[in-house]
C-alpha positions in Angstrom: -0.1 -0.6 0.1 2.4 2.5 0.7 4.6 1.9 -2.5 1.7 2.6 -3.9 1.0 6.1 -2.2 1.9 9.8 -4.3 2.3 11.0 -0.8 2.4 9.1 2.7 0.3 12.1 5.5 1.6 10.6 9.3 1.3 11.6 12.7 5.3 12.1 12.8 7.0 12.4 9.9 10.9 11.9 11.8 9.5 8.1 13.2 7.7 7.3 9.7 10.6 8.4 7.7 12.6 5.3 9.5 9.8 3.4 8.4 9.8 4.3 4.5 13.5 4.1 4.7 14.2 0.3 6.2 11.3 -0.4 3.1 13.4 1.9 1.1 10.3 4.0 0.3 11.4 7.4 -1.4 7.1 9.4 -1.6 7.1 12.6 -0.2 6.3 12.2 4.1 3.4 15.1 4.3 2.7 16.1 8.5 -0.9 15.0 10.1 -1.8 15.3 13.3 -4.5 16.4 16.0 -2.8 20.8 15.6 -3.4 20.0 12.3 -5.8 18.2 10.3 -8.5 20.6 10.4 -6.6 22.3 7.7 -4.8 19.2 6.8 -7.3 17.6 5.3 -9.1 20.2 2.6 -5.4 19.5 1.5 -5.3 15.8 1.1 -9.2 16.5 -0.4 -7.4 18.4 -3.0 -4.2 16.0 -3.0 -7.8 13.5 -4.0 -9.2 14.9 -6.3 -6.5 15.2 -8.3 -6.2 11.8 -8.0 -3.4 11.1 -5.8 -3.2 8.1 -3.6 -2.8 9.0 -0.2 -1.1 6.7 3.1 -2.5 7.4 6.1 0.2 6.3 9.1 0.1 6.5 12.6 3.4 6.2 15.0 2.0 2.9 16.5 -0.7 0.3 15.7 -4.1 2.0 13.8 -5.0 4.7 12.7 -7.4 6.8 14.5 -7.9 4.9 17.5 -6.4 7.8 20.3 -4.9 8.8 17.1 -5.2 11.4 14.8 -7.2 10.6 11.2 -10.8 10.6 12.0 -11.5 13.9 10.1 -9.6 12.6 7.7 -11.2 9.1 6.6 -14.8 11.1 6.8 -13.7 13.6 4.8 -12.5 11.3 2.5 -16.0 8.9 2.6 -18.6 11.8 2.7 -16.4 12.9 -1.1 -17.0 9.4 -2.5 -13.3 8.3 -2.7 -12.2 4.2 -1.1 -10.8 4.5 2.1 -8.5 1.0 2.3 -8.0 0.1 6.1 -4.9 -1.4 7.0 -4.9 -2.3 10.8 -2.1 -2.4 12.3 -2.2 -4.0 16.3 -3.9 -2.5 18.5 -3.6 -1.8 22.3 -7.2 -2.3 22.5 -7.5 -5.8 21.3 -4.4 -7.5 22.6 -5.0 -5.9 25.9 -9.1 -7.2 25.6 -7.2 -10.8 24.7 -4.4 -10.9 27.0 -7.1 -10.1 30.2 -8.2 -13.0 30.6 -12.2 -11.3 30.7 -15.0 -11.7 28.7 -14.6 -10.2 24.9 -17.6 -11.3 23.2 -18.6 -7.6 24.4 -16.6 -4.6 25.1 -16.7 -1.4 24.9 -13.9 1.0 24.5 -13.7 4.5 26.9 -10.2 6.3 25.0 -8.5 8.4 28.0 -10.6 9.1 31.6 -10.5 13.2 32.1 -9.2 13.5 34.5 -11.4 15.7 36.8 -15.0 16.8 37.4 -17.8 15.6 36.7 -16.5 14.0 32.6 -14.5 11.4 35.0 -17.2 11.7 37.8 -19.4 10.8 34.4 -16.8 8.6 33.2 -17.1 6.0 36.5 -20.5 5.9 36.5 -20.4 4.3 33.4 -17.9 1.6 34.0 -19.6 0.5 37.2 -23.0 -0.1 35.1 -21.5 -1.1 32.5 -22.6 -4.8 31.6 -19.8 -4.9 28.5 -15.4 -5.1 29.4 -14.5 -2.1 29.2 -10.9 0.0 27.9 -9.7 2.4 28.4 -6.2 4.6 28.2 -3.9 6.4 30.5 -0.9 7.5 31.3 1.8 6.2 33.5 1.7 9.1 35.7 -1.8 8.1 36.4 -3.4 4.5 36.9 -3.0 5.1 40.2 -5.4 7.8 41.0 -7.5 6.1 37.9 -6.8 2.6 39.9 -8.0 4.4 42.8 -10.7 5.9 42.1 -12.1 2.9 39.9 -11.5 0.7 42.9 -14.3 3.2 44.6 -17.1 3.5 42.1 -16.6 -0.2 41.4 -15.8 -1.3 44.5 -12.4 -3.2 45.4 -13.2 -7.6 44.6 -13.8 -6.2 41.0 -11.3 -7.4 38.2 -8.7 -5.3 35.8 -6.3 -6.3 33.6 -3.1 -3.7 33.5 -0.7 -4.5 29.9 1.7 -2.1 29.1 4.4 -2.3 26.0 2.0 -4.5 25.0 4.5 -6.2 22.3 7.0 -4.3 23.0 10.2 -6.0 25.3 8.7 -5.1 28.5 5.7 -6.6 27.6 4.2 -6.5 30.6 0.1 -7.9 32.0 -1.0 -8.0 35.3 -4.5 -9.8 36.4 -6.2 -8.9 40.0 -8.5 -6.7 41.7 -8.5 -2.9 41.2 -7.2 -3.1 44.7 -4.4 -5.8 44.9 -3.5 -3.1 41.5 -3.5 -0.5 43.4 -1.0 -2.1 45.8 1.1 -3.2 43.4 1.7 0.1 41.2 1.5 1.9 44.3 5.5 -0.7 45.3 5.8 -0.2 42.0 5.7 2.3 39.5 4.6 1.5 35.8 6.9 2.5 32.4 5.6 2.7 29.1 1.9 3.1 26.7 -0.8 1.2 29.3 -4.3 -0.1 28.7 -6.9 -1.0 31.7 -9.6 -3.4 31.1 -11.9 -3.7 34.0 -14.8 -6.9 34.3 -18.1 -6.0 33.6 -20.8 -5.6 36.4 -20.9 -9.4 37.3 -24.0 -10.7 37.5 -25.7 -12.0 40.5 -28.5 -15.0 38.4 -32.0 -13.4 38.7 -32.7 -11.5 42.1 -35.4 -12.5 44.8 -38.8 -10.5 45.1 -37.7 -7.2 45.8 -39.3 -3.8 46.5 -38.5 -1.3 43.7 -40.0 1.4 45.4 -38.4 0.4 48.7 -35.3 0.5 46.2 -35.5 3.5 44.6 -37.2 6.3 47.6 -34.0 5.0 48.9 -31.9 6.0 45.3 -33.3 9.2 45.6 -32.7 10.4 49.0 -28.5 9.5 48.5 -28.5 10.5 44.8 -29.8 14.0 46.9 -27.5 13.9 49.8 -24.5 13.9 47.3 -23.3 10.5 46.4 -22.8 10.2 43.3 -24.8 7.3 41.2 -22.3 5.1 42.0 -21.7 4.9 45.1 -25.4 5.5 45.4 -25.4 1.8 43.8 -23.4 0.3 46.3 -25.1 2.5 49.3 -28.6 0.5 48.0 -27.1 -2.2 47.3 -25.5 -2.9 50.9 -28.6 -2.1 52.9 -31.1 -4.0 50.9 -29.2 -7.4 50.6 -29.8 -6.4 46.2 -28.1 -8.0 43.6 -25.9 -4.6 42.7 -26.4 -5.1 38.6 -30.1 -4.1 40.3 -29.5 -1.0 42.6 -27.7 0.2 39.2 -30.2 -0.4 37.5 -32.7 1.2 39.5 -30.4 3.8 40.7 -30.4 4.9 36.9 -33.8 5.6 36.0 -34.7 7.5 38.2 -36.8 10.4 36.7 -36.5 13.9 38.3 -39.6 14.2 40.4 
């Protein structure tokens, strides 16, 4: 594919030129990264309109997966140009497969927000997810993420933390969130990190429960300022409910 391209759009031309030299290719390189993608997309569409063949290369893995290129691909497809994918290694799938957690249904949520309501919403979503969740995180913020996940999901929720996948220092930790937090407090992580979190465990068919009592308690806890994930855990604890049912009740609360 690269040998057929008229130009190669690269996230970092300094990295891509190493690949091109290794392959013995002399194709013009053009940068396309998060800071210039809007302007570069218009230029790329003009080149495509003139009949050129463009290739898009990311620094590592598959383009668009937490890498630039989404705007360009959408614009090219909307303009009627053929888009031919050639996926590279994906940390999302590699980490999922190596985690030992359920892989038939999962969701990838990218990098979590660092603070505020966006982070709270993500933590609530992970805590109540019926699908395995995959996140990216920087090594410097892994401890904070694991601590917040343990608070939102419960310390016994299973997690896999994969580092430097497909590289020389590849490492995969599997255990509970509490165990992962203790481990990485003693062993500061390095390199690229992918976190895979177990889906909300299914406790089986619930016993009969007074949903109105549970809703009343849930609404009271939320009004007291508890995040939905914390309110659900407290409803489950006080009333002896399966946690997934408690999450369902809390998430179903509407305006009074």
